N, C-alpha and C positions, 0 to 999 in steps of 0.2 A: 503493500500498500503508499501511496505517494504521502509525503508529510504536506502540511498547510501551507509551507514554505515553498517548496515545488510546484503545489497548484496554483498559488499564487505567481510564482515568476513565469511557469506556461500562460495563463492566463493574461499576462502582459506581454509576455512572447508574440501571441495571437494577435493580443489588439494593434502591438505594433507592424506585424505584417499586415493586419486589416487595413491600417493607413496609409501603407507603402501600395499595397494593390489600388486602393481608392485614387491616389495621386497619379497612380501612373496610369490608370485608365482614362482618367481626366487629362493627362498633359497626351497621351495618344489620341484624345479625342478630339484634342486643341489641335494635333498636325494635321488630322486627316479632314478635318474642317476647313482649314487653311488650304488643304488641296482640292476643296468642292467636293468634297466625297460626305456631304451632310447626311445622309441614310447609314452609312456603315459607320460614321463618327457618333450616330447616336447610339446605334449597337452596341459598339465599344464600350460608351460610357458606362451605358445600362449598366450591362457585363461587370464594370470593373466596380459599379456601385452594390450590387448586388453580391458580388463575392466578395469584397470587400468588407461591406456592411456585415456578412454572415461570420467571417473569421472575428470582426471587431466584437460582436455581441456576444461569441462563445466565447471568448477571451476576458468580458466582460462578466460574463455569468460565472466562468471559474476562477476568477477574480475575486468574486464575491465569495463565493463557495468555498474557496480556501481563507478565505479571511485576510484581514491584513498583516502583513511577515514583518 
């Protein structure tokens, strides 16, 4: 069984990865938008927000479950 501190750290890492995925999706979306690929841009942004958001929420819940380290 993992300790509360380990669970808290895993939660923090997942939150960070989620934020990076969201940022990457937004930056890629901007790049595609500047190349006049609007529909593809919106799809990439939506995927980035969905995947990154899920990772962030999972990390947040793990962090709360693990308590404060």
